[in-house]
N, C-alpha and C positions, 0 to 999 in steps of 0.2 A: 739393165739389171733386173727388170721384171720377168724376164724370160726364164722359166723355172724348170725346163726340161731335165737339165743336167742335175739340178738341185733335187728333183723328185727321185731320181736314181740314187743319189747320195743318201737320201732319206728312206732307203729301203722300199721305194715305190709307195711311200706314204706322201699325201700332199704337203708340200712345205708351207709352213705358216709363220716363219720367223722374219728376221730383218732382211729386207731385199738386198742389202748392200753386202751381206755375206756372199752373194753370187759374183762379186767383183773377184773373189779368189779363184773361181773357175775361169772367168774371163783372163786373169793374169796368167794362169797355167796355160791357157791356149796361146796366149802372146808368146810366152816363153818357148812352148814347143815349136810355134811357127818360126821364132827367131833362130833356134838351134838348128832346125832344118834348113833354113836359108843360109846360115853360116857354113854348114857342111856342104851345102850344094854350091858354094861360091857366091857370096853376096855381092862381089864386084860385078857379076853379070846382070845385076838389076839395071833396068832401063834408067836413063838419066832423068827422064821426067818424073820417075817415082823416087829418086833419091832424096829429093826435097819435097816431093808431093806427099809422101807418106808421112814425114814428121809435121808438115803443115796440117795435114787432115787430123792427125792425133791431137796436135795443139788446139785445133778448132773444136773438136769434140770435148776436149778438156774444158775450154772456155765456155762452151755452150752448157755443158753439165753443171759448172759452177754457176753460171747465170740463171740456170733454170731452177736453182734451189729456192729462191725467193718465190716465183709463181708457184712451185708445186706446194709451198707451205699454205698459200691461199686457197689453191684449187682443191687440194685434198684434205687440208686441216689435220695433216699426219704429224704425229710427234716426231716421227724419224727426221723429216725435213727441218722441223723447228729446232731440233737438238743440234743442227748443224750450223746454227747462226751463233755469233757473226761469222761471215765466211772469211777465210784466211786467204786473202789475195796474195799475200807474201809466199805461202807455200805453192800457189799456183805458178807464180812467176819462176820460183826456184826449179820446179818440175819442168817448165818449158826451156828454161836455160840448160838444164841436164839434158833434155832431149836434143836441143840445138848443138851442145857440145858433143854428144854422141855422135850425131849425123856427121858432124865435121871431121871428127877423127876417122869416121868410116870412109868418107869419100874423098877427102882433100889431104889427109895425113895418114894414108894407109900404113906408112912405116912406123907410125906411132901408135898402132892398134894395141900395143901393150898397155897404154894408158887406159884403154877402156875398162881393164880390170879395177884400175884405181877409181874411175868414175862410178862404176857400180858399187864398189865398197862405200865410197863417200855418200852415194845416194842412199843406200841401205842404212848406213849410220845416221844420216840426216833424218831419214824418214822414222827410224826407230826413236830418236831423241824427240822429235816433234809429236809423234803419237803418244808418248808417254809422258810429255811435260804436263805438269800439274796433276797427274794421277796420284790418287791415294790409295796405297796398297793395303791400307788397314793396319792392324796391329797384331802382331805374331802372339804376343803374351795374351792379349785379351781374347784371341781366337782359341788358344789352347786352353785357357780357364773356361771359356764358354763351352768348349767341347767336353771337358771333364764334367761340367754341370749337367749338361745334357745327357751324357752317357749314364751318369749316376741317376738322373731322374728316370730315364727310360729303361733302366736295368730290369724291372719287373716285366716289361713288354718284350724285351730283346731275349730274355732268358726263359720265357714262358714256353712250356711244352704243349699247351692247348692253343689251337689256331683261332685266331679272331683278328678283327680289324680295329684299328685306333684312329680316332679323329684327334690329331694333335695341333693345337693352336699355340703351343709354347714355343717361344724363340729359341732356336738351337745354337747356331754359331754366328747369329746376326751381329752380335757385339764386336766381332772381329773385323767387320767391315764397315767401311765409312759411308757407303751408299746404301740402296735397297738391296735386301737380300730375299731371294725367291726360295722357299723351303720345299720346292716340289719333289726333290730328290732326296730328301732327309731320311724318309723310311728305308730307302735302298742302302744308303752308305752307313746308316746308324743301326740298320738290323731289325726293323719292326715292320708289321704290316699296316701301313698307313693308307688312308683313302685317297689322298693326293698323290699325283704322279705326273712326270714329264718325260715322255719318251716318243720317239720317232716310230716306234713299233706298236703303239696303241691301236687296236683294230678300229675300223670305223663303226662296227656294231657296238663296241663298248661305248664309244663316244655318243652315238645316236640314242642308245638306250638310256644313258645318263642325262641327256637332254630331255628325252620324253618323260622322264621321272622328275624333272625339275631341278636337277643339280646343275651347278654352273661349271661350264667348260669354256675357258677363255679362247681356245682355238682348238684344232683336231688333234693336238698333241698333248694337252693338258687336262688332267682332272683334279679338281679342287676338294677340300675338306669342307665345303661350305654349303649351305642351301640343302641340308638333309632334314627330313622329317622323321618321326618315329617309324613310318611305314618303310622308307628307304633304308633306315638304319637296321630294320628287321630283316629285309632280304639281303642286305649287304653284309650282315654278320658283324656289325660294329658293336663292341663290347664297351669300350672306354672312350671318354672324352677328356683330353688333358688340356687343362688351363693353367696360366701362371701360378695360380694358388693351389689348385687341387686336382685329384684325378676322380673323375665322376662316372659312376657306373650307368651304362645306357639301359633305361627301363625296359625297352622292347627287345632286347637281346636275348636269344635262345640258343644260338650256335652258328654253325656255318652251313646249315641246310635244314630242310624239313620235309616231311612226307606230305604230299598235296594230292588233291584230286584232279581228274581230267579237266575240270573247269578252269582251273589256274592255266594249265598248259595251253588252253585256247584263248587266253587273254591277248588282245592285240593292242598294242600302245598306239595312242592317237595323239593329236597335237596338244591336247589339253592335259598337263601333268597332273593336276588335282584329280581330274577324271580318271586318269589311268591308275592313280593310287587307290581311289575309291574301288575300281574294278578289281584290284589286287586283293583289297580287303573282303570284298563280297565273295571273291573266289576261295579265300581262306576259311571265312565263317560268313556264309549267307545269312541275310536278314532282310526284312521288308523295308526298314528305314535307312536312310543313307548314314554313312559314318562321318562323312564331311557335311556339315550344315552350312549351306549357302546364307550369307548375310541378307538382310532386307535392305533393298537399294532404295535410297532416298533421293533428294533434289541434288544435282550437279551444277554448280555454278561454273560456267566456262568463259574464259578470257584468253585472248591471243597476245603473244609477245614474240615478235619475229626477230629482235636483236637483243643481245646481252652485252653490255660493255662495248657497243659499237660494231659487234660482229654477228653475223647471221647465225641463229640458233637451229639444231637439228629437231628441237622439241618445242614447237611454238604453241601448242594448246596447253593451257594450264587449267587443271581441274581442282575443284573444291567440292568433293563428293562425300555427302552425308550417308553413312551406312550404319546398320544396326545389327550386331551379332545375334543369331537365333539360339545360341547355345553358349555355355561357358567353357573356355579352354583356349588353346593356341590358335591364333588367326593367321591365315596364310593368303598371300596375294600371288596370282599368277596371270600373266599377260601372253596368251598364245601367240600373238602376233609379233611380240618382241619389239614394240614400239614405245615403251615407256621408259621414263628417266627415274632411276632409282636413288641416285646420289643425293637428290634434295627431297626425298619423299618424307612426309611427315604424318603423324596421327595425333590430332589435338595439340599441334604445335610441337611435339617431340619428334626429333629425326629418327627415322627407322631404316636407314640405308644399309645395304649389305656390307660385309667386310671388304669384298673385292668390288672394284669398278666394273660395273656390268651394264652401264646405260644402253639401251637399245638391243638388249639380249633377252633370252627367255631363261627364267629361272624362278623357283619358287622362294618368295620373300616372306621371312618370318616377321610378322608385325607385332607380335607380343602376346601377352596374356590378357584377355578381356572377359567380362561377364555377359550374361544373356541380357539383352535389353538395353545395354550400355550405348549411349549416343557418341558416335564417333565421326570426326571429320578427317577424311583422308585427302590430303593435297599432294599433288605430283603434276609433272609435266609429261607431255606425250606428243607423238606424231599424229595421233588420231583425236578427233573431236568428239567421239562418242565412247561411253563406258560399257557399252552393252555386251561387248566381247570378252570383257575381264571376268576372271573367276576369283572371288573372294570368299573364303569359307573357314569355318571353325572345326577343329578336330578334337572333340571331347575326350579327356583322359580315360573315361570309363569304357567307351567302345574300343579303344587300342588295348586296354587291359584285358578285355574279354577275348579279343583275338589272339594276344600273346598267350593267355592261359590255355587256350585250346591248341594251338599249333605247338606249344612247348611239350605237349605229351608225346609227340612224334619227331622231336628234334634231333639233329645230327651234330654231335659235338666231336670235332676231330682233333686227334692228338698227333703230334709231329715226332717222327722217328728219323734221325740222320743215319745214313749208311755211308760206306766209303765211295760208293758209286752213285747213289740215288738217295733221295728223301722220300719217305712214305708219309701219307696222311691217312690216319686209320681212325674208324668210329663205328658206332652201332647205333641203330634206330629200328623202331617198330613200325611195319606197315599193315595196313588194314585192306578189306575188300574194296572200300571207297578210295583209299589213298595208296595207289600202286606206283607212284612216282616220287622220287626225292629231288626238290629243287636245291641245287648247290649255289652257294654264293661265290661261284667261280665263274670268270667269263668264258664265253665260248672262243676256244681257240684249238688249233691242230696241235697235237702232242700229248693231250691228256690220255693216261691209261688207268681205267677204272674197273674194278672188279666187285662184284657183289656175291658174298657167300663162296668166293673162289672162282666165279664165272665172269669172263670178260663181258662187259656190256657197252653198247655204243651210246655216247651222250646224244641228247636231242636238244635243240635250242628252245628256251623258254623265256618268255618276256623280252623276245627279241635280241637277247645279249647274254643271258645267263644259260648254265647247263641244267639239264634234268636227265636222270637215269632211271630205268625201271627197277622196281623192288618186289619182293614177295610179301604176301600177307604173313605177318609174324615177324620174328627176329631177322635182322639183316646186318651182315658184317661188311662194311665198305672199306676198300683200300684204294687210295688215289695217288697216283705217281705222275710225274711230268718228264717227258723226253723231249728234248728240242726237236720241232718238226724238220725233217730232213737232214738231222744231225748225222746220222750214220752214212747216208749216201754222200754227205759233204765230206766226211772224213775219207771215205773211199776214192772220191774224186781227186781230193787233195793228195792222197798217196799216189794215185795213178799219174797225176800231173808231175809230181815230184820224180817218180820213177822215169817218166818220159824225159824230163829235163836231163836227168843223169845220164841217160843213154845217149841223147843226142849230144850233149857236151863231150862225152867220151869219144863218140865217133868223129866229132870235129877235131879233137886234139889228136886223133890217131889216123 
């Protein structure tokens, strides 16, 4: 089930990163197709050695796969295999009995083949019952009430005509579910522009850019609403943060774009996210001193712990690292190697773990607000014995305020106009002789149609994942529309195929 070729096609040629057992559906489809072809070709023609050889082989594979669940749990430490414990040997026995009964009806009681339908129906009903036994379907009334509350809370965002993004940490319909609820698709079906997303069509450039800027991406199909900084909120066009108790205005928000100089167009993202954010700030408002103030590194006490609760750990090196901020402000931690454990990270004994489980990945961790010269003890586990490659720095609010004040003079605020056939995003901004490009808070995708002062312009990649278009010195009127890439030719091919099918069917019947 780890063979993902068909699954890759199923996910529109994006790398599959979900549960490997979903591939069992494709395997089942193949078996059904083979069985149907064999039946129509005359299943009685099968050689005698394969009449029981095939059922025995399938039974052996079923038993082997079941027996391997235990070892795979230890070898991979995967939650997938752990979730299959304890093994249901009764279901395995029933499956083998159904297989043997089917083979017996095929080979030795061919006149009873009508009973095969009954066997299939009983097997499907049994499988359905076993699969749903103990499942909690949630509560419909709680779900409806939670939806009404979420829709009411989000009405200012869903009815806004100004385009901006929202970081939503408010539970929406989670109350209607008994288990864990993932909110990745909330922005799509509730109708607001959220920063989180889950889609098989997210481009690799968007994921890579997000990772290089320090945002958490659980896999190649997920964007989260966590690990933002004022810098990434600025270029992402994030205007509001929603918490269970309030709606907070983002201080660095200016709009969905800004006029920039060629210096920002030339910024190349490196493995260090904080260094990348520093490069962006310097391109927006150059100055001699850095915006991110690196902490003073003190003594690091290292001790190793190879097992936790009797099991080997992936993070054996435990650090007690003394650091001192060189400025007052929000302190950020970034490990370019992705070898740190964040779920137990503490500062002066207080837990500072991210909201999402991200151990062993790369992301910017917000350690909190601290003062210049304050003595801090950072404790965390890692796969590395050295702390020399880690980047811990403070972003003072004054520097970010100065950047925002300058770029706000040439900001692009987009307004949404819905039409019958398309939606337009329209805005105005001022360009200068030094700022002849507008950086858009929109990902690089085929299908964008952008005009500046009525003239079609070609988008150019910026920051390795966003779009930028050329503008003129002075006033610029920007209109942005999106057409599904290949949509028109897809409709034409569909109509051509339908016409061909109708003609062939008419010829066959006549």
